[in-house]
C-alpha positions in Angstrom: 57.3 28.4 57.9 56.5 30.4 54.7 52.9 31.5 54.4 50.7 34.0 52.5 48.2 34.1 55.5 46.0 35.9 56.2 45.2 37.1 52.7 46.4 33.9 51.0 45.5 30.3 51.8 48.8 28.4 51.7 51.6 27.6 54.2 54.8 25.7 53.8 56.7 24.1 56.7 60.3 23.1 56.3 61.8 20.7 58.8 65.2 21.5 60.3 66.8 18.6 62.2 70.5 17.6 62.6 69.6 13.9 62.2 66.7 11.6 61.2 64.2 11.6 64.0 60.7 10.0 64.4 58.0 12.2 65.9 54.4 13.2 65.3 53.6 16.5 63.8 50.0 17.5 64.6 48.5 20.1 62.3 45.2 21.8 62.8 42.5 21.4 60.2 40.4 24.5 61.1 36.6 24.2 61.0 36.5 27.3 58.8 38.7 25.7 56.1 36.4 24.9 53.2 36.4 22.3 50.5 39.9 22.0 49.0 41.8 21.6 52.3 44.9 19.6 51.4 48.2 18.5 52.9 51.3 17.3 51.2 54.6 15.8 52.6 57.5 16.3 50.2 55.0 16.8 47.4 53.0 13.7 48.0 49.4 14.2 49.1 48.3 12.9 52.5 45.1 10.9 52.0 44.2 10.2 55.6 42.9 13.6 56.6 40.8 14.1 59.8 37.5 16.0 60.0 37.3 19.8 60.2 37.9 21.1 63.6 40.5 18.5 64.5 44.2 17.7 64.0 45.9 15.8 61.2 48.7 13.7 62.8 51.7 13.0 60.7 53.8 10.3 62.4 57.0 9.4 60.5 60.8 9.6 60.4 61.6 13.2 59.6 64.9 14.3 58.0 66.4 17.7 57.4 64.7 19.6 54.5 61.4 17.7 54.6 58.5 19.9 53.6 54.8 20.0 54.6 52.5 22.1 52.4 49.0 23.1 53.5 46.2 24.6 51.5 43.5 26.2 53.8 40.7 27.7 51.6 38.7 30.4 53.3 35.0 30.5 52.8 32.3 33.0 53.5 29.9 32.3 56.3 27.7 34.1 58.8 28.2 33.8 62.6 24.9 34.5 64.5 25.1 36.2 67.9 24.1 33.8 70.7 21.0 35.7 71.9 19.8 37.2 68.6 20.3 34.8 65.7 19.2 37.3 63.1 22.1 39.6 64.1 25.2 38.2 62.5 28.9 38.8 61.9 30.2 38.1 58.4 33.3 35.9 58.3 35.9 35.1 55.7 37.6 32.0 57.0 38.8 33.0 60.5 38.6 36.7 59.7 35.7 39.0 60.7 34.7 41.4 58.0 34.0 45.0 58.8 31.8 47.3 56.8 33.4 50.7 55.9 30.7 53.3 56.9 32.7 56.4 56.3 35.4 58.7 57.9 35.9 58.5 61.6 34.3 61.4 63.4 36.5 63.8 65.3 35.4 63.7 69.0 37.8 66.4 69.9 36.0 68.8 67.6 32.6 67.7 69.0 31.6 66.2 65.7 28.5 64.1 65.6 27.9 60.9 63.7 26.9 61.4 60.1 26.7 57.7 59.1 23.0 57.4 59.9 21.4 54.0 60.9 23.4 50.9 60.2 21.9 49.2 57.1 20.5 45.7 57.1 20.8 42.9 54.6 17.7 41.2 53.1 18.1 37.8 51.5 16.7 34.3 51.6 19.8 32.8 49.8 23.3 31.8 51.0 25.7 34.5 52.0 27.6 34.0 48.8 24.5 35.1 46.9 24.7 38.7 48.2 28.2 39.2 49.5 30.5 39.3 46.5 34.3 39.3 46.3 36.0 42.3 44.6 38.1 41.2 41.7 41.9 41.2 42.3 41.5 42.3 45.9 41.6 39.2 48.2 39.6 39.8 51.3 37.6 42.7 49.8 33.9 42.2 49.4 30.9 44.2 48.3 27.2 44.1 49.3 24.1 46.2 49.1 22.2 46.9 52.3 18.8 48.4 53.0 17.9 51.3 55.3 14.6 51.8 57.1 13.3 53.9 54.2 13.8 50.7 52.1 16.5 52.5 50.1 19.6 50.6 48.9 23.1 51.4 50.2 26.3 50.0 48.9 28.8 48.7 51.5 32.4 47.7 51.1 33.7 45.1 53.6 37.3 44.2 54.4 39.0 42.1 57.2 38.6 44.1 60.4 42.4 44.4 61.0 42.8 46.4 57.8 40.4 49.1 58.6 41.9 52.2 60.2 40.6 55.6 61.1 37.1 54.7 59.7 33.7 54.3 61.2 32.8 50.6 60.8 30.1 48.0 61.3 30.8 44.5 62.6 27.3 43.2 63.4 24.4 43.3 60.9 20.7 42.5 61.0 19.8 39.9 58.5 16.2 39.6 57.2 14.2 37.5 54.8 11.9 39.5 52.4 9.0 38.6 54.6 10.6 39.6 57.9 11.9 42.8 56.2 8.2 43.8 55.4 7.4 43.3 59.0 10.3 45.4 60.1 9.2 48.2 57.8 5.7 48.1 59.2 7.1 48.4 62.7 9.2 51.3 61.7 6.2 53.1 60.1 4.2 52.5 63.3 7.0 53.9 65.4 7.3 57.0 63.2 3.6 57.6 63.6 3.9 57.3 67.3 6.7 59.8 67.4 4.7 62.2 65.2 1.9 62.1 67.7 4.3 62.6 70.6 5.9 65.6 68.8 2.4 67.1 68.3 1.7 66.7 72.0 5.0 68.1 73.2 5.3 71.3 75.2 9.1 71.3 75.5 11.9 68.7 74.9 15.7 68.5 75.1 18.5 66.1 74.1 20.6 65.5 77.3 24.3 65.6 76.5 23.9 68.3 73.9 25.7 71.2 75.6 23.9 74.0 73.8 20.5 72.5 74.5 21.3 71.8 78.1 22.3 75.4 78.7 18.8 76.5 77.4 17.2 74.2 79.9 19.5 75.3 82.9 21.2 71.9 83.3 22.6 71.5 86.9 24.1 68.5 88.6 26.7 66.9 90.8 28.9 64.0 89.7 27.3 63.8 86.3 28.7 63.1 82.8 27.7 62.8 79.2 27.1 59.3 77.8 26.8 58.1 74.2 25.0 55.1 72.7 23.8 54.1 69.3 24.4 57.6 67.9 22.6 59.5 70.7 23.9 61.5 73.6 22.6 61.1 77.1 23.3 62.2 80.6 24.3 59.9 83.5 25.2 60.6 87.1 26.3 59.2 90.5 24.4 61.8 92.5 21.9 64.0 90.6 21.2 66.3 87.7 18.3 68.5 86.7 16.7 70.5 83.9 14.1 73.2 83.8 11.2 72.3 81.3 8.2 74.3 80.2 4.7 73.3 81.2 1.1 74.4 80.6 -0.9 75.0 83.8 -4.2 74.9 81.9 -4.2 71.2 81.1 -2.8 67.9 82.4 0.9 67.4 81.8 3.1 64.4 81.8 6.9 63.9 81.7 8.3 61.5 79.1 11.8 60.2 79.6 13.8 58.1 77.2 16.1 55.3 78.5 18.1 52.4 76.9 17.9 48.8 78.0 21.7 48.3 77.6 23.2 49.6 80.8 25.7 48.0 83.2 25.7 47.5 86.1 22.2 47.8 87.6 21.1 51.4 87.8 18.2 53.1 89.6 17.0 56.6 90.3 14.0 58.6 91.2 12.4 61.5 89.4 11.3 64.7 91.2 9.3 67.7 90.0 10.1 70.9 91.9 11.2 68.7 94.8 8.3 66.3 94.8 8.8 62.6 93.9 6.8 61.6 90.8 8.4 58.3 89.9 11.4 56.0 89.8 13.2 53.9 87.3 15.5 50.9 87.6 17.3 49.1 84.8 18.8 45.7 85.6 22.4 45.4 84.5 22.6 43.7 81.1 24.9 40.6 80.9 28.2 40.8 79.1 27.9 39.8 75.4 24.2 40.7 75.2 22.8 42.1 72.0 22.6 45.8 71.4 19.8 47.4 73.6 16.9 49.5 72.5 15.5 52.9 73.5 12.2 53.1 75.3 10.0 55.8 76.8 8.5 56.0 80.2 5.6 58.4 81.1 5.4 60.0 84.5 2.2 61.8 85.5 2.8 65.3 86.9 0.2 66.2 89.6 -1.9 69.3 88.7 -0.8 71.2 91.8 2.8 71.0 90.6 2.1 73.0 87.4 -0.6 75.3 88.7 0.2 79.0 87.8 3.7 77.9 86.5 5.4 78.2 83.1 8.2 75.8 83.9 9.3 73.2 86.5 12.6 71.7 87.5 12.9 68.0 86.7 15.5 66.3 88.9 17.0 62.8 88.5 18.8 61.5 91.5 20.5 58.2 92.4 19.0 55.7 94.9 20.4 52.9 97.1 24.0 53.5 95.9 23.3 52.9 92.2 24.1 55.2 89.4 21.2 57.0 87.7 20.1 55.3 84.5 21.3 57.3 81.5 18.7 59.6 80.2 18.6 60.0 76.5 15.6 62.3 76.1 13.3 64.4 78.3 10.1 66.1 77.3 6.9 67.6 78.8 3.7 66.7 76.9 0.0 67.3 77.0 -1.2 64.2 78.9 -4.7 64.3 77.3 -3.4 64.5 73.7 -3.5 61.5 71.4 -0.1 59.7 71.5 
């Protein structure tokens, strides 16, 4: 076989046989092959071609040197994820396209991600309307995405196997102009909520940030740092704790940030200076589920636990043999403030 695959779209098969022999040669006509799929035997076009996603069967007497030529045009298409149809992969024939989002960060140096949120695509048209091929570079494409500030961002995409030592995106959120307006409204509402939370905050820390955790006297047993969606967190099989500031003159609540995407099931309880104030369980998400989301849970801190105190110890510990849900944020807030 002689082929230009995967960048090209042709393949030539040459038969080698010591004598004339009758047999059936079954050749796949892939479902991804677009208009223009063709098949020739010794230069003569085969007219009886099966449907996409099936086999073309060539039954004849073959002799040495016979040739079979195929043309398999690759087309652009989107492949929705099973549980979130608006989250898609971009395909070029059988090849998934990866977006180049910048240099790969150096974990050994402790470098954080600098790529920011993954951009989205906004369009009501076909994928070929907004994903454009780069001239003279088969397999290279260019698109313009949008971030949550509604700013444009140019993105170069190439077949995934070509991309090395780069940060990349494989799955993309796809919006219509109308659903994009709704998304921006949701983002604005969430930013306002966060602003109010920040205004009500007494003290906060980012678990997994070594320097921050030292400031808050992080302790623990069988606990490690976790990372998800650009954020660090802390997980554990037994327990971990932090010391957080409080105000004894007003009601105080504890706000903890988790993520829905955790496997297997996790559960733990939360203690303030040794007294249980709540628990949290997260069911194990199934394999192949969509990317999870962060969410906050409030735990009321009884007044007697903060009376005459400037700080308290917040402890997370595992229950019933499960691992503690990864904690991505911890803060104490004024419970009677607007949030």
